[in-house]
MIDOSE-1310 file (N, C-alpha, C; in nm, 2 decimals, decimal comma, always signed):
residues 288
mwvk	-1,72/-1,21/-0,63/-1,61/-1,13/-0,59/-1,58/-1,02/-0,70; -1,56/-0,90/-0,65/-1,52/-0,79/-0,75/-1,38/-0,74/-0,72; -1,31/-0,71/-0,82/-1,17/-0,66/-0,81/-1,17/-0,51/-0,84; -1,11/-0,43/-0,74/-1,09/-0,29/-0,77/-0,95/-0,27/-0,82
henh	-0,94/-0,23/-0,95/-0,81/-0,23/-1,02/-0,74/-0,10/-1,01; -0,68/-0,08/-0,89/-0,60/+0,04/-0,87/-0,47/+0,03/-0,94; -0,44/-0,08/-1,00/-0,31/-0,09/-1,08/-0,32/-0,01/-1,21; -0,44/+0,04/-1,24/-0,45/+0,13/-1,36/-0,44/+0,28/-1,33
qpvg	-0,41/+0,31/-1,21/-0,38/+0,45/-1,18/-0,26/+0,50/-1,25; -0,24/+0,64/-1,26/-0,13/+0,69/-1,34/+0,01/+0,64/-1,30; +0,03/+0,61/-1,17/+0,16/+0,55/-1,12/+0,15/+0,40/-1,09; +0,04/+0,34/-1,14/+0,02/+0,20/-1,12/-0,02/+0,15/-0,98
afkv	-0,07/+0,24/-0,90/-0,10/+0,21/-0,76/-0,20/+0,31/-0,70; -0,27/+0,27/-0,60/-0,37/+0,35/-0,53/-0,31/+0,47/-0,46; -0,18/+0,46/-0,42/-0,12/+0,57/-0,34/-0,13/+0,71/-0,40; -0,14/+0,71/-0,54/-0,14/+0,84/-0,60/-0,26/+0,93/-0,55
rggv	-0,37/+0,87/-0,51/-0,48/+0,94/-0,46/-0,44/+1,02/-0,34; -0,36/+0,96/-0,25/-0,32/+1,04/-0,13/-0,23/+1,15/-0,16; -0,13/+1,12/-0,25/-0,03/+1,22/-0,28/-0,09/+1,35/-0,34; -0,18/+1,33/-0,44/-0,25/+1,44/-0,50/-0,33/+1,52/-0,41
hlis	-0,41/+1,45/-0,32/-0,49/+1,52/-0,23/-0,41/+1,60/-0,13; -0,30/+1,54/-0,07/-0,22/+1,60/+0,03/-0,15/+1,73/-0,03; -0,08/+1,71/-0,14/-0,01/+1,82/-0,19/-0,10/+1,94/-0,24; -0,22/+1,90/-0,28/-0,32/+2,01/-0,32/-0,35/+2,09/-0,20
qlda	-0,33/+2,04/-0,08/-0,37/+2,12/+0,04/-0,25/+2,20/+0,10; -0,13/+2,18/+0,05/-0,02/+2,26/+0,10/-0,03/+2,41/+0,08; +0,02/+2,48/+0,18/+0,02/+2,63/+0,16/+0,14/+2,67/+0,07; +0,14/+2,80/+0,04/+0,24/+2,85/-0,06/+0,38/+2,83/+0,00
qqrr	+0,40/+2,85/+0,13/+0,53/+2,84/+0,19/+0,58/+2,69/+0,18; +0,49/+2,60/+0,21/+0,53/+2,46/+0,21/+0,56/+2,41/+0,06; +0,49/+2,47/-0,03/+0,52/+2,43/-0,17/+0,65/+2,49/-0,22; +0,69/+2,61/-0,17/+0,82/+2,66/-0,21/+0,93/+2,58/-0,14
agvi	+0,91/+2,53/-0,02/+1,01/+2,46/+0,05/+1,04/+2,33/-0,01; +0,94/+2,27/-0,07/+0,96/+2,13/-0,13/+0,92/+2,03/-0,03; +0,90/+1,90/-0,08/+0,85/+1,79/+0,00/+0,95/+1,68/+0,00; +0,95/+1,60/+0,11/+1,04/+1,49/+0,12/+0,97/+1,37/+0,17
aast	+1,00/+1,25/+0,13/+0,93/+1,13/+0,18/+1,03/+1,01/+0,17; +0,99/+0,91/+0,24/+1,06/+0,78/+0,23/+0,97/+0,68/+0,17; +1,02/+0,59/+0,09/+0,93/+0,50/+0,02/+1,00/+0,38/-0,03; +0,93/+0,26/-0,04/+0,98/+0,15/-0,12/+0,94/+0,16/-0,26
gnhg	+0,86/+0,26/-0,29/+0,82/+0,28/-0,43/+0,69/+0,35/-0,46; +0,58/+0,30/-0,41/+0,45/+0,35/-0,45/+0,41/+0,48/-0,38; +0,44/+0,49/-0,26/+0,42/+0,62/-0,19/+0,51/+0,73/-0,26; +0,64/+0,69/-0,29/+0,73/+0,79/-0,35/+0,68/+0,83/-0,49
qsva	+0,62/+0,73/-0,56/+0,57/+0,76/-0,69/+0,45/+0,86/-0,68; +0,37/+0,84/-0,58/+0,25/+0,93/-0,56/+0,29/+1,07/-0,53; +0,40/+1,08/-0,44/+0,45/+1,21/-0,41/+0,51/+1,28/-0,53; +0,59/+1,20/-0,60/+0,65/+1,26/-0,72/+0,55/+1,30/-0,83
yaar	+0,45/+1,22/-0,85/+0,35/+1,26/-0,95/+0,27/+1,38/-0,90; +0,23/+1,39/-0,78/+0,16/+1,51/-0,73/+0,25/+1,63/-0,73; +0,38/+1,61/-0,69/+0,47/+1,73/-0,69/+0,48/+1,79/-0,83; +0,50/+1,70/-0,93/+0,50/+1,75/-1,07/+0,38/+1,82/-1,11
lfgv	+0,26/+1,77/-1,06/+0,13/+1,82/-1,10/+0,12/+1,97/-1,04; +0,17/+1,99/-0,92/+0,16/+2,12/-0,86/+0,29/+2,20/-0,86; +0,39/+2,16/-0,93/+0,51/+2,24/-0,94/+0,59/+2,25/-0,82; +0,60/+2,14/-0,74/+0,67/+2,13/-0,61/+0,80/+2,04/-0,62
raii	+0,91/+2,08/-0,56/+1,02/+2,00/-0,56/+1,00/+1,88/-0,47; +1,04/+1,76/-0,51/+1,02/+1,64/-0,44/+1,15/+1,56/-0,42; +1,19/+1,52/-0,30/+1,30/+1,43/-0,27/+1,25/+1,31/-0,21; +1,28/+1,19/-0,26/+1,24/+1,06/-0,22/+1,36/+0,98/-0,17
avpq	+1,36/+0,93/-0,05/+1,46/+0,84/+0,00/+1,41/+0,70/-0,01; +1,49/+0,61/-0,07/+1,45/+0,47/-0,09/+1,56/+0,38/-0,03; +1,53/+0,26/+0,01/+1,63/+0,17/+0,06/+1,71/+0,11/-0,05; +1,83/+0,06/-0,02/+1,91/-0,01/-0,12/+1,83/-0,13/-0,16
ganp	+1,83/-0,16/-0,29/+1,76/-0,28/-0,34/+1,61/-0,25/-0,37; +1,57/-0,13/-0,37/+1,43/-0,09/-0,40/+1,40/-0,13/-0,54; +1,27/-0,15/-0,57/+1,22/-0,19/-0,70/+1,27/-0,09/-0,81; +1,35/-0,14/-0,90/+1,41/-0,05/-1,00/+1,31/+0,02/-1,09
akia	+1,20/-0,05/-1,12/+1,10/+0,01/-1,20/+1,03/+0,13/-1,13; +1,01/+0,12/-1,00/+0,95/+0,23/-0,93/+1,05/+0,34/-0,91; +1,18/+0,31/-0,90/+1,28/+0,42/-0,89/+1,29/+0,50/-1,03; +1,29/+0,42/-1,14/+1,29/+0,49/-1,27/+1,16/+0,58/-1,28
smrh	+1,05/+0,53/-1,24/+0,93/+0,61/-1,25/+0,94/+0,74/-1,17; +0,99/+0,73/-1,04/+1,00/+0,85/-0,96/+1,09/+0,95/-1,03; +1,20/+0,90/-1,08/+1,29/+0,99/-1,15/+1,23/+1,05/-1,28; +1,16/+0,97/-1,35/+1,09/+1,02/-1,47/+0,99/+1,13/-1,44
lgae	+0,93/+1,12/-1,32/+0,83/+1,21/-1,28/+0,89/+1,34/-1,22; +1,03/+1,34/-1,21/+1,10/+1,46/-1,17/+1,15/+1,47/-1,03; +1,13/+1,36/-0,96/+1,18/+1,36/-0,82/+1,33/+1,33/-0,81; +1,39/+1,38/-0,71/+1,53/+1,34/-0,68/+1,52/+1,22/-0,59
vifr	+1,59/+1,11/-0,63/+1,58/+0,99/-0,55/+1,72/+0,97/-0,49; +1,71/+0,94/-0,35/+1,83/+0,92/-0,27/+1,83/+0,79/-0,21; +1,93/+0,71/-0,22/+1,94/+0,58/-0,15/+1,99/+0,59/-0,01; +1,91/+0,54/+0,09/+1,95/+0,55/+0,23/+1,89/+0,42/+0,30
gkdf	+1,98/+0,35/+0,36/+1,94/+0,24/+0,45/+1,91/+0,11/+0,38; +1,90/+0,00/+0,46/+1,88/-0,13/+0,40/+1,73/-0,16/+0,39; +1,64/-0,09/+0,45/+1,50/-0,11/+0,44/+1,42/+0,02/+0,45; +1,29/+0,01/+0,43/+1,21/+0,13/+0,44/+1,23/+0,21/+0,56
dear	+1,23/+0,14/+0,68/+1,24/+0,22/+0,80/+1,37/+0,29/+0,82; +1,48/+0,24/+0,77/+1,60/+0,31/+0,78/+1,60/+0,43/+0,69; +1,54/+0,42/+0,57/+1,52/+0,53/+0,48/+1,43/+0,64/+0,55; +1,32/+0,59/+0,61/+1,23/+0,68/+0,68/+1,30/+0,76/+0,80
ewve	+1,38/+0,69/+0,87/+1,45/+0,76/+0,98/+1,55/+0,86/+0,93; +1,61/+0,84/+0,82/+1,70/+0,94/+0,76/+1,62/+1,06/+0,72; +1,50/+1,04/+0,65/+1,42/+1,15/+0,61/+1,37/+1,23/+0,73; +1,33/+1,16/+0,84/+1,28/+1,24/+0,95/+1,38/+1,32/+1,02
aeap	+1,51/+1,29/+1,00/+1,62/+1,38/+1,05/+1,65/+1,49/+0,95; +1,64/+1,46/+0,83/+1,68/+1,55/+0,72/+1,57/+1,66/+0,70; +1,45/+1,63/+0,71/+1,34/+1,73/+0,68/+1,35/+1,85/+0,76; +1,37/+1,85/+0,90/+1,38/+1,97/+0,97/+1,51/+2,05/+0,95
rqgy	+1,61/+1,98/+0,91/+1,74/+2,04/+0,88/+1,73/+2,13/+0,76; +1,66/+2,08/+0,66/+1,65/+2,14/+0,53/+1,52/+2,23/+0,51; +1,43/+2,21/+0,60/+1,30/+2,29/+0,60/+1,20/+2,23/+0,50; +1,22/+2,10/+0,46/+1,12/+2,04/+0,37/+0,99/+2,00/+0,44
ryih	+0,88/+1,99/+0,37/+0,76/+1,94/+0,43/+0,77/+1,79/+0,42; +0,78/+1,72/+0,53/+0,79/+1,58/+0,53/+0,65/+1,51/+0,51; +0,64/+1,42/+0,42/+0,51/+1,35/+0,39/+0,53/+1,21/+0,44; +0,48/+1,18/+0,56/+0,48/+1,05/+0,61/+0,39/+0,96/+0,53
sgne	+0,42/+0,83/+0,52/+0,34/+0,74/+0,43/+0,21/+0,69/+0,50; +0,19/+0,73/+0,63/+0,07/+0,68/+0,70/+0,01/+0,79/+0,79; +0,09/+0,86/+0,86/+0,04/+0,95/+0,96/+0,00/+1,09/+0,90; -0,09/+1,09/+0,80/-0,12/+1,21/+0,73/-0,28/+1,21/+0,70
phli	-0,36/+1,29/+0,77/-0,50/+1,29/+0,75/-0,54/+1,31/+0,60; -0,47/+1,40/+0,53/-0,51/+1,43/+0,39/-0,48/+1,31/+0,30; -0,37/+1,24/+0,34/-0,33/+1,12/+0,26/-0,43/+1,01/+0,28; -0,47/+0,99/+0,40/-0,57/+0,89/+0,43/-0,70/+0,92/+0,36
agvg	-0,74/+1,05/+0,37/-0,87/+1,09/+0,30/-0,86/+1,06/+0,15; -0,74/+1,09/+0,09/-0,73/+1,07/-0,05/-0,74/+0,93/-0,09; -0,67/+0,84/-0,02/-0,67/+0,70/-0,06/-0,80/+0,63/-0,03; -0,88/+0,69/+0,07/-1,01/+0,63/+0,10/-1,11/+0,65/-0,01
tyal	-1,08/+0,73/-0,11/-1,18/+0,75/-0,22/-1,19/+0,62/-0,30; -1,10/+0,53/-0,30/-1,12/+0,40/-0,38/-1,23/+0,32/-0,32; -1,24/+0,32/-0,18/-1,36/+0,25/-0,12/-1,49/+0,32/-0,16; -1,49/+0,45/-0,16/-1,61/+0,52/-0,21/-1,65/+0,48/-0,35
emle	-1,56/+0,47/-0,44/-1,58/+0,42/-0,57/-1,63/+0,28/-0,58; -1,58/+0,19/-0,49/-1,62/+0,05/-0,49/-1,77/+0,05/-0,45; -1,81/+0,13/-0,35/-1,95/+0,12/-0,31/-2,04/+0,20/-0,40; -1,99/+0,29/-0,47/-2,08/+0,36/-0,57/-2,11/+0,26/-0,68
tqpd	-2,01/+0,17/-0,72/-2,03/+0,07/-0,83/-2,11/-0,05/-0,78; -2,07/-0,10/-0,65/-2,13/-0,22/-0,60/-2,18/-0,19/-0,46; -2,29/-0,12/-0,44/-2,33/-0,08/-0,31/-2,37/-0,19/-0,21; -2,39/-0,31/-0,26/-2,43/-0,42/-0,17/-2,32/-0,51/-0,13
ldvi	-2,19/-0,46/-0,14/-2,08/-0,54/-0,09/-2,10/-0,57/+0,06; -2,07/-0,70/+0,10/-2,07/-0,74/+0,24/-1,93/-0,72/+0,30; -1,83/-0,74/+0,22/-1,69/-0,74/+0,27/-1,60/-0,67/+0,18; -1,50/-0,59/+0,23/-1,39/-0,54/+0,15/-1,26/-0,58/+0,21
ivpv	-1,17/-0,64/+0,13/-1,04/-0,69/+0,18/-0,93/-0,60/+0,13; -0,85/-0,55/+0,22/-0,75/-0,44/+0,19/-0,61/-0,48/+0,23; -0,51/-0,47/+0,15/-0,37/-0,49/+0,19/-0,33/-0,39/+0,29; -0,24/-0,43/+0,38/-0,19/-0,34/+0,48/-0,04/-0,34/+0,48
gggs	+0,03/-0,23/+0,46/+0,17/-0,21/+0,48/+0,18/-0,11/+0,60; +0,17/+0,02/+0,57/+0,16/+0,11/+0,68/+0,02/+0,13/+0,73; -0,08/+0,10/+0,64/-0,22/+0,10/+0,68/-0,30/+0,22/+0,63; -0,25/+0,31/+0,55/-0,33/+0,42/+0,51/-0,45/+0,38/+0,43
gaag	-0,43/+0,29/+0,33/-0,54/+0,24/+0,25/-0,65/+0,17/+0,33; -0,61/+0,09/+0,42/-0,71/+0,02/+0,51/-0,78/+0,12/+0,60; -0,71/+0,22/+0,65/-0,77/+0,32/+0,74/-0,87/+0,40/+0,66; -0,83/+0,45/+0,54/-0,92/+0,52/+0,45/-1,04/+0,44/+0,41
tcia	-1,02/+0,31/+0,38/-1,13/+0,22/+0,35/-1,23/+0,21/+0,47; -1,18/+0,19/+0,59/-1,26/+0,18/+0,71/-1,35/+0,30/+0,72; -1,29/+0,42/+0,71/-1,37/+0,54/+0,74/-1,48/+0,56/+0,63; -1,44/+0,54/+0,50/-1,53/+0,56/+0,39/-1,64/+0,45/+0,40
akti	-1,60/+0,33/+0,41/-1,70/+0,22/+0,40/-1,79/+0,22/+0,52; -1,74/+0,23/+0,64/-1,82/+0,23/+0,76/-1,91/+0,35/+0,77; -1,87/+0,46/+0,71/-1,96/+0,58/+0,71/-2,08/+0,55/+0,62; -2,06/+0,49/+0,51/-2,17/+0,46/+0,41/-2,25/+0,35/+0,46
npri	-2,19/+0,24/+0,51/-2,26/+0,12/+0,56/-2,19/+0,06/+0,68; -2,24/+0,10/+0,80/-2,17/+0,05/+0,92/-2,17/-0,10/+0,93; -2,25/-0,18/+0,85/-2,26/-0,32/+0,86/-2,15/-0,39/+0,78; -2,09/-0,31/+0,69/-1,99/-0,38/+0,60/-1,87/-0,42/+0,68
qvig	-1,81/-0,53/+0,64/-1,69/-0,58/+0,71/-1,57/-0,53/+0,63; -1,47/-0,48/+0,70/-1,34/-0,45/+0,64/-1,24/-0,54/+0,70; -1,16/-0,61/+0,61/-1,06/-0,70/+0,66/-0,93/-0,66/+0,60; -0,83/-0,65/+0,69/-0,69/-0,62/+0,65/-0,61/-0,75/+0,62
vqae	-0,51/-0,73/+0,54/-0,42/-0,85/+0,51/-0,28/-0,80/+0,50; -0,19/-0,88/+0,57/-0,05/-0,85/+0,57/+0,03/-0,97/+0,55; +0,16/-0,96/+0,51/+0,24/-1,08/+0,49/+0,29/-1,14/+0,62; +0,29/-1,27/+0,63/+0,34/-1,34/+0,75/+0,48/-1,29/+0,78
napa	+0,56/-1,26/+0,68/+0,70/-1,23/+0,69/+0,72/-1,08/+0,72; +0,61/-1,00/+0,74/+0,62/-0,86/+0,77/+0,50/-0,82/+0,86; +0,49/-0,88/+0,98/+0,36/-0,87/+1,05/+0,35/-0,75/+1,15; +0,43/-0,65/+1,14/+0,43/-0,54/+1,24/+0,29/-0,48/+1,26
awqs	+0,22/-0,44/+1,16/+0,09/-0,38/+1,17/-0,01/-0,48/+1,23; +0,00/-0,61/+1,19/-0,09/-0,71/+1,24/-0,07/-0,73/+1,39; +0,06/-0,74/+1,43/+0,09/-0,76/+1,57/+0,04/-0,63/+1,65; +0,06/-0,52/+1,60/+0,03/-0,39/+1,67/-0,13/-0,38/+1,69
wrtg	-0,20/-0,42/+1,58/-0,35/-0,42/+1,59/-0,40/-0,52/+1,69; -0,34/-0,64/+1,70/-0,38/-0,74/+1,79/-0,35/-0,70/+1,94; -0,23/-0,64/+1,96/-0,19/-0,61/+2,10/-0,24/-0,48/+2,15; -0,27/-0,39/+2,05/-0,30/-0,25/+2,09/-0,18/-0,16/+2,12
qave	-0,07/-0,21/+2,09/+0,06/-0,14/+2,12/+0,15/-0,14/+1,99; +0,22/-0,04/+1,97/+0,31/-0,03/+1,86/+0,42/-0,14/+1,87; +0,43/-0,23/+1,77/+0,52/-0,34/+1,77/+0,62/-0,33/+1,65; +0,74/-0,36/+1,68/+0,84/-0,37/+1,57/+0,87/-0,52/+1,54
aemh	+0,87/-0,55/+1,41/+0,88/-0,69/+1,37/+0,98/-0,70/+1,25; +1,05/-0,81/+1,25/+1,14/-0,84/+1,13/+1,05/-0,86/+1,00; +1,11/-0,83/+0,89/+1,04/-0,84/+0,77/+1,13/-0,91/+0,66; +1,07/-1,01/+0,59/+1,15/-1,08/+0,49/+1,05/-1,12/+0,38
tfae	+0,98/-1,02/+0,32/+0,88/-1,05/+0,22/+0,92/-0,99/+0,09; +0,88/-1,06/-0,02/+0,91/-1,00/-0,15/+0,81/-0,89/-0,19; +0,70/-0,88/-0,11/+0,60/-0,78/-0,14/+0,64/-0,65/-0,07; +0,72/-0,56/-0,14/+0,77/-0,44/-0,07/+0,66/-0,35/-0,02
glat	+0,54/-0,35/-0,09/+0,43/-0,27/-0,04/+0,38/-0,31/+0,10; +0,41/-0,43/+0,14/+0,37/-0,47/+0,28/+0,49/-0,47/+0,38; +0,61/-0,43/+0,33/+0,73/-0,45/+0,41/+0,76/-0,33/+0,50; +0,68/-0,31/+0,61/+0,71/-0,21/+0,71/+0,75/-0,28/+0,84
rtaf	+0,86/-0,23/+0,90/+0,91/-0,29/+1,02/+0,84/-0,24/+1,14; +0,78/-0,13/+1,14/+0,70/-0,07/+1,25/+0,56/-0,03/+1,20; +0,47/-0,02/+1,30/+0,34/+0,02/+1,27/+0,33/+0,17/+1,27; +0,23/+0,23/+1,20/+0,21/+0,38/+1,20/+0,10/+0,41/+1,29
empq	+0,12/+0,52/+1,37/+0,03/+0,55/+1,48/-0,11/+0,58/+1,43; -0,12/+0,68/+1,34/-0,26/+0,72/+1,30/-0,34/+0,61/+1,23; -0,29/+0,54/+1,13/-0,37/+0,43/+1,08/-0,40/+0,33/+1,18; -0,31/+0,30/+1,27/-0,34/+0,20/+1,38/-0,46/+0,24/+1,46
qilr	-0,47/+0,37/+1,50/-0,58/+0,42/+1,58/-0,71/+0,40/+1,51; -0,71/+0,42/+1,38/-0,83/+0,40/+1,30/-0,87/+0,26/+1,28; -0,76/+0,17/+1,26/-0,79/+0,03/+1,24/-0,84/-0,04/+1,37; -0,79/+0,00/+1,48/-0,83/-0,05/+1,61/-0,98/-0,02/+1,63
hyld	-1,02/+0,09/+1,59/-1,16/+0,13/+1,61/-1,26/+0,06/+1,51; -1,21/+0,05/+1,38/-1,31/+0,01/+1,27/-1,28/-0,13/+1,21; -1,16/-0,18/+1,21/-1,12/-0,30/+1,13/-1,19/-0,42/+1,19; -1,25/-0,50/+1,11/-1,32/-0,62/+1,16/-1,23/-0,74/+1,18
dfil	-1,13/-0,76/+1,10/-1,05/-0,87/+1,11/-0,92/-0,84/+1,03; -0,81/-0,92/+1,07/-0,68/-0,89/+1,01/-0,62/-1,03/+0,99; -0,57/-1,06/+0,86/-0,53/-1,19/+0,82/-0,38/-1,18/+0,77; -0,31/-1,28/+0,80/-0,17/-1,30/+0,75/-0,17/-1,40/+0,64
vsed	-0,09/-1,37/+0,54/-0,07/-1,47/+0,43/+0,07/-1,50/+0,41; +0,10/-1,62/+0,36/+0,24/-1,66/+0,33/+0,30/-1,61/+0,20; +0,43/-1,62/+0,18/+0,49/-1,58/+0,06/+0,43/-1,66/-0,06; +0,41/-1,79/-0,04/+0,36/-1,88/-0,14/+0,21/-1,84/-0,18
elrr	+0,14/-1,80/-0,08/+0,00/-1,75/-0,10/+0,00/-1,62/-0,18; +0,09/-1,54/-0,15/+0,11/-1,41/-0,23/+0,15/-1,44/-0,38; +0,24/-1,53/-0,39/+0,29/-1,57/-0,53/+0,18/-1,63/-0,61; +0,10/-1,72/-0,55/-0,01/-1,78/-0,62/-0,11/-1,68/-0,66
avii	-0,14/-1,58/-0,57/-0,24/-1,48/-0,61/-0,20/-1,39/-0,72; -0,07/-1,36/-0,73/-0,01/-1,28/-0,84/-0,04/-1,36/-0,97; -0,01/-1,49/-0,97/-0,03/-1,57/-1,10/-0,17/-1,58/-1,13; -0,26/-1,61/-1,03/-0,40/-1,62/-1,06/-0,46/-1,49/-1,12
llah	-0,42/-1,38/-1,07/-0,47/-1,25/-1,12/-0,43/-1,23/-1,26; -0,30/-1,27/-1,29/-0,25/-1,25/-1,43/-0,32/-1,35/-1,52; -0,35/-1,47/-1,48/-0,41/-1,57/-1,56/-0,56/-1,54/-1,59; -0,63/-1,50/-1,48/-0,77/-1,49/-1,49/-0,83/-1,35/-1,51
trnl	-0,75/-1,24/-1,48/-0,80/-1,11/-1,51/-0,71/-1,04/-1,61; -0,60/-1,10/-1,65/-0,50/-1,04/-1,74/-0,45/-0,91/-1,69; -0,44/-0,90/-1,55/-0,38/-0,79/-1,48/-0,26/-0,83/-1,40; -0,15/-0,75/-1,41/-0,03/-0,77/-1,34/-0,04/-0,71/-1,20
aega	-0,03/-0,79/-1,10/-0,03/-0,74/-0,96/+0,11/-0,76/-0,90; +0,15/-0,65/-0,82/+0,27/-0,67/-0,74/+0,23/-0,75/-0,62; +0,32/-0,79/-0,53/+0,29/-0,87/-0,42/+0,18/-0,82/-0,33; +0,20/-0,69/-0,29/+0,10/-0,62/-0,21/-0,04/-0,61/-0,28
gaas	-0,03/-0,60/-0,41/-0,16/-0,59/-0,49/-0,23/-0,72/-0,49; -0,16/-0,83/-0,48/-0,23/-0,96/-0,48/-0,27/-1,01/-0,34; -0,24/-0,93/-0,24/-0,26/-0,98/-0,10/-0,41/-1,00/-0,07; -0,49/-0,91/-0,12/-0,64/-0,92/-0,09/-0,69/-1,05/-0,15
laaa	-0,65/-1,09/-0,27/-0,70/-1,21/-0,33/-0,64/-1,33/-0,25; -0,51/-1,32/-0,21/-0,46/-1,43/-0,12/-0,54/-1,45/+0,00; -0,58/-1,34/+0,07/-0,66/-1,35/+0,19/-0,80/-1,41/+0,16; -0,86/-1,37/+0,05/-0,99/-1,42/+0,02/-0,99/-1,57/-0,01
lkqr	-0,88/-1,61/-0,08/-0,87/-1,76/-0,10/-0,85/-1,83/+0,03; -0,77/-1,77/+0,12/-0,74/-1,84/+0,25/-0,87/-1,85/+0,33; -0,96/-1,75/+0,32/-1,08/-1,74/+0,40/-1,20/-1,78/+0,32; -1,19/-1,86/+0,21/-1,30/-1,89/+0,12/-1,42/-1,95/+0,19
dala	-1,40/-2,03/+0,29/-1,51/-2,09/+0,36/-1,59/-1,99/+0,44; -1,52/-1,90/+0,51/-1,59/-1,80/+0,59/-1,66/-1,70/+0,50; -1,61/-1,68/+0,38/-1,67/-1,58/+0,29/-1,77/-1,63/+0,19; -1,80/-1,76/+0,20/-1,89/-1,83/+0,11/-2,03/-1,76/+0,12
gkkv	-2,09/-1,73/+0,01/-2,22/-1,66/+0,00/-2,22/-1,51/+0,02; -2,10/-1,45/+0,05/-2,10/-1,31/+0,07/-2,05/-1,24/-0,06; -2,08/-1,11/-0,08/-2,03/-1,03/-0,19/-1,91/-0,96/-0,14; -1,80/-0,99/-0,20/-1,66/-0,95/-0,15/-1,60/-0,86/-0,26
givl	-1,55/-0,75/-0,21/-1,46/-0,66/-0,29/-1,32/-0,67/-0,25; -1,23/-0,69/-0,34/-1,09/-0,70/-0,31/-1,02/-0,58/-0,39; -0,91/-0,54/-0,33/-0,84/-0,42/-0,38/-0,70/-0,47/-0,44; -0,69/-0,46/-0,58/-0,56/-0,49/-0,64/-0,49/-0,35/-0,63
sggn	-0,42/-0,33/-0,53/-0,37/-0,20/-0,49/-0,26/-0,15/-0,58; -0,19/-0,24/-0,65/-0,08/-0,19/-0,73/-0,03/-0,30/-0,83; +0,02/-0,25/-0,94/+0,07/-0,35/-1,04/+0,22/-0,33/-1,08; +0,29/-0,27/-0,99/+0,43/-0,24/-1,02/+0,53/-0,35/-0,98
lsid	+0,51/-0,47/-1,04/+0,59/-0,58/-1,02/+0,71/-0,57/-1,13; +0,83/-0,59/-1,08/+0,94/-0,59/-1,17/+0,94/-0,71/-1,27; +1,00/-0,69/-1,38/+1,01/-0,81/-1,48/+1,09/-0,92/-1,42; +1,20/-0,89/-1,34/+1,28/-1,00/-1,28/+1,20/-1,07/-1,18
rlrd	+1,12/-1,00/-1,10/+1,03/-1,07/-1,00/+0,93/-1,15/-1,07; +0,86/-1,10/-1,17/+0,76/-1,18/-1,24/+0,83/-1,31/-1,30; +0,95/-1,29/-1,35/+1,01/-1,41/-1,41/+1,04/-1,52/-1,30; +1,08/-1,47/-1,18/+1,10/-1,56/-1,07/+0,97/-1,63/-1,03
llaa	+0,86/-1,55/-1,02/+0,73/-1,61/-0,98/+0,68/-1,72/-1,08; +0,70/-1,69/-1,21/+0,66/-1,78/-1,31/+0,74/-1,91/-1,31; +0,87/-1,89/-1,28/+0,96/-2,01/-1,27/+0,92/-2,09/-1,15; +0,88/-2,03/-1,04/+0,84/-2,10/-0,92/+0,72/-2,18/-0,94
egsp	+0,63/-2,13/-1,03/+0,50/-2,20/-1,06/+0,52/-2,34/-1,10; +0,63/-2,36/-1,17/+0,66/-2,50/-1,23/+0,74/-2,58/-1,13; +0,78/-2,53/-1,02/+0,86/-2,61/-0,92/+0,78/-2,71/-0,84; +0,84/-2,82/-0,79/+0,77/-2,91/-0,71/+0,71/-2,84/-0,58
gfkl	+0,59/-2,88/-0,55/+0,53/-2,82/-0,43/+0,45/-2,69/-0,45; +0,47/-2,63/-0,57/+0,40/-2,50/-0,59/+0,27/-2,54/-0,66; +0,15/-2,51/-0,60/+0,02/-2,55/-0,65/-0,07/-2,43/-0,66; -0,14/-2,41/-0,77/-0,24/-2,31/-0,79/-0,37/-2,36/-0,73
């Protein structure tokens, strides 16, 4: 098994690839108007980073209780951060109403071809480094990373398997993929990068066409994967970043004998959350 360490990107997550590519493609009028996005953190960081790179104003709406480290990062990068709603989808709904009123260029976290193309470059790099991979396992929140991986990997090698993974406690994308219809689902996961209440149309269209399998993992499986990555690779993974490893461990028998690439998609775990995870490791019933 090989780990793609996207936690070492400038904002600590793979999303920056999409933000940079998308904003590089904006015309002069869109750059003058500024951009707006909703995010639990990593998408917002990517937009903020790219906006600073190209001299564009950025407004990011985040839900109450969003990861404080990610909020601080967005502000440090020069974005205006606004708190709206109790979760990502409420923040997104506010942004979708505000963008046309103010004339901002709205950057959706999934329904953006340039964003999907940008984030898909990590799959290209995986196969440049390890061209004989049999399987790539990708975390799914909105699905942009998985969609980009499907397009890049299947174009290079149609036989490669791409497997998505989402939290059992935030299964909207998984349910939508299985039923072929957009599904809204409750979410109660500590992995904010996986915490979307609704599926995104464009990634879902791509995933239905290309994705080979889709796995759900529990909160305990995510926690264990965070600790295993820290212990064995000396890399800090956020919940979504550890999801691929959690899925690989869950499917270890099915993956036996195969060359597997997993994506550590982000390392922006707060200190408080890390402390909680380490404390839970010593509690009864928690096993590595």
